Residue, then its C-alpha position, 0 to 999 in steps of 0.5 A: x365753312x361750318x355755320x357752327x364751330x361749337x355744339x353743346x349737347x344735352x345728355x339723357x335722351x340726346x347722346x345716351x339712352x339712360x331711361x332704363x337705369x333712371x327707371x330702375x333707380x327711381x323704383x328702387x327709391x320708391x320701393x325703399x320708401x314704401x311707395x308704388x313703383x312707376x312704369x318706364x313710360x311714366x319715368x320718361x315723362x318725368x325727365x328733363x328738369x333734374x332729380x328733384x323734379x323726377x322724384x317729386x313727380x314719381x311720388x304721390x301728391x302732397x308728399x312731405x318735404x322730408x320724405x321727398x328729401x329722403x327719397x332723393x337721397x335713396x335715389x342718388x345713392x343707388x344711381x351713383x353706383x348703377x348709372x352705367x349698368x344699362x345706359x348706352x350711346x344711341x346708334x350713330x352717336x359715336x360716329x357723329x362725334x368722330x366726324x365732328x371732331x375731325x371737322x374741328x368742332x368744339x363739343x360740350x355736354x350740359x345736363x340736369x343730371x347730377x354732375x358726378x354722373x355726367x362726368x362719369x358717363x362722359x369719361x366712360x363713353x365720350x372723353x375722346x371727343x368731349x372735354x367739357x361735361x357739366x351736370x347739375x351742381x347748384x351748390x356751386x352757384x350755377x342754376x340748372x337748365x333752363x337757366x342759361x348759366x351752364x351753357x355760358x359756363x361751357x362756352x367759357x370753358x371751351x373758349x367758344x364764340x357764342x354766335x357760332x354755338x348750337x345747342x342740341x337736345x331732346x326736350x322742352x327744357x332744352x328748347x328753353x335753355x337755348x332760347x334763354x342762352x340766345x343760341x340756336x337749338x336743334x331738337x332730336x326726335x329719338x330721345x324721350x319726347x316726340x316730334x309732336x311734343x317738341x313742336x308744341x314747345x316751339x322746336x324749329x329745327x328737328x332731326x330724326x337721326x344723328x347723321x342728319x346733324x352734319x347737314x345742319x352744321 
């Protein structure tokens, strides 16, 4: 019998490589606002805490709040139309999800990416396997990660048993989210953060390929 009956996945850097589209939209917004663009490696370091943090870190220090808001708006306008251009599931992810579905494992996505894009990408790539996909939507009263609120909402929608849930992500934010939710965390090293970085933030279980997850559960 499986140790875990429910798996909650992060999206960016865990299920999908979305870095190219995020970088393109970030640089579009920066260029439109008259600021220097960022490299893909810089954008990689800015990810994990949602769009506002991404844009705040991409902009120069001491940028005014009004400019931050206008840059965020510019980013969202572009990304909403282009979030699927280059983003693809990592190798082995679809095979993993298929195996988990056959095992009867319940699955959800919880992401700090805007809710509309999370649902769009899930519908495009994972709808056959994942029925609950939640993105950042703080206007609804559910705070973003590392708050456990979205995790709790996913567990509630799945009708899952918290004690048999596993959270899977690629960042320090994911480690904190699982800890705050009181559930086990599995960190993946193929995403936006290195194994060394994850270890520094308290990762206790790590895998290097999607197929290795089947041994964990």
